[in-house]
N, C-alpha and C positions, 0 to 999 in steps of 0.2 A: 503493500499498501503505499502510492504517496501522495503529504500534503505539502500545499503551498508554503513556501518562506514565511510570504506577505500576509495573507489570513487567517491559515488554518485548518483550507478545504480543503478535500480531500480530490483527490483527479486522476486519472488512469493514466496509468505509466507511459503513455507514445502520446497522451496532452502536452500540443505546447504551448499553451495557455489557461490558467484557471478559469474554468466553470464563473467562479464568484466574484473575485475582482478582477478580473484577464491580465496580471502578471505572468511574464515566463515564468516559464518554469526550466526550459532549459538555462542552467549554469552548470556549468562543467566545475567551478570554487567548488560546489553547495555541500557542506559536510554532511555526513551522517546523522549524527541531529537534527537536521533538519526533515530530514523524510516523516519524522512522525511529529506528532501536533506538540505545545509546550503543557508539560501537568498542569493536569486544573483549569486549564483555561477552558471558557466557554463561550463560546461565542455564536450568533443567531445562525452564524453562515457553516457552524461547526456542525458538527455528529451529533446529536442527539443522544445524554448521557442518561441512564437509569441512577437516581441521586437517593431512590426511599421506595420501599412497596411494604404494603403490607395491608393485614383481613381485623374484623371488626377482632374485637378484643374480650368482651364481655362472656359472661358464665355462658349464657346462654349461646354465642358463638361458637363457646370451647366446647362444648356440646355438638355442637352443627359441624364443628371440623371432624368429629371423630368420627362420626358417620356420612362423612362428605359431602351433606349440606350446606355447609357457608361457602357462596360461591361465590360473594363480595368481595374484587381486589382493589385495594387502590395503589396510586403509582406516583409518584414525583420523578420527573424527570427536568431535565434543564432548558426545553421547551416546552413544556407541556404537564395539566397534572387531568387523569385519566380516573375515572371512576367504573368500573367492568362489575355486572350485576346480573343473574340470573344460571338457574342450575340447567334448564334444557336452554329455552329461546337467551341471545345473549343483550341486553342492555351496555351500552359505553355512553358514559358521558365525557368531555373534555373540554377541558380552558385553557386559553393559548396564558403563557408568564403576563404577557404583554397587556392583558387586559384583565389582573387583578388587583383590586384597590387596597381591598386590608382584608385582617384576617381576624378570629377569634377566636378561643378557647373557652371553654367550659367544663366542671367538674363537679357533682355535689358530689353530695360526702361517703357515700358508696363507693362511686368513683374513682374518688383520693385514694379511700383501704384499698385499692385493688391493682393502682396508677392507670387509671385508662383515663378518656377524657373526652368532649369533641371536639373539633376543631373546624369552625366554620369559615368558607371563603365566600370574600363579595370580592364581583368582579363586575365591568361591563358588560361581558356576555349574558346575549338575548334568552336566553332560550335558559340560562341556569346561573339567576343571580345569585342566587347563594345553593355554595354545594355543600353541603354537609360530610364530616370524616364521623362515622357514629362510631365510638367504645376502641379510640388510637392505644395501643400501649405507648409510653412516653412521651405524649400530646406537646409536651411543650418545647423536647428535643423537635420533633415531628416540624414542631411551627416551625424552631431555628433553622432549620433544614429550606421550607417553603420562604421563609422570608429570605433567608441569600441566596439562592435558586432563582427570586422576583426582582433582586439589588441587579444578582449578575447581570441578567437577561434586558433589564431596562436599559443599565450602563451601556452596554452591546450595541445594543439600536439607537444609542444617544435619544433615549427617550426622559425628560424629567415632568416634573407635573408645578407650577407653582398656580399659590394661591391668591388672589387678587384680595384689599380688604379695603 
C-alpha cells in the first residue's frame, strides 16, 4: 500500500498523482517511512479507522448476549457514528462526525453501581437529531473518545463555529 506524502491518502501503486490532493507520487528520493500514513493522524481524506465498538451492557442485555439475542452494536470511527440493530432484519443509523453538535451522559444510581450509562449524541442530522447509546460500559471514556474524534474531524476539515452575542 502506498500513501501520499502530502495528504496521507492511499493511492494505487502505478498512480502518478494522488487522487485526493493531486500531488505527484513520483519522487525517487521518497523514504520508506513516507509509504505509510503518520501514526495517529486522522483526516477526512484518510482511511476510516474504528475508534470504539460496544454493545448495551445492562443486566438484561448480558442475558440476551448469552443466548445470542443482543443484536445492537455501537461503533465510533474516525469519520462517523453507527448504530446497527435487529436480529433478522438490520437497521443502521449513521451520523457523520462533522454533524455532531453536542453530547450528554446520564446515569441513574443503579447504572452508576453497574458502571454503565447512556450517551446521547445531539446532531444536525435530519433523520436522527438525537442518537442515544443505551447502557454503555465506561460511558465517560466513550464520551471522551467521541469528543476527541469530533474535534479531530472538524479540525481536519477546517470547520469552526462562532457564536454571535
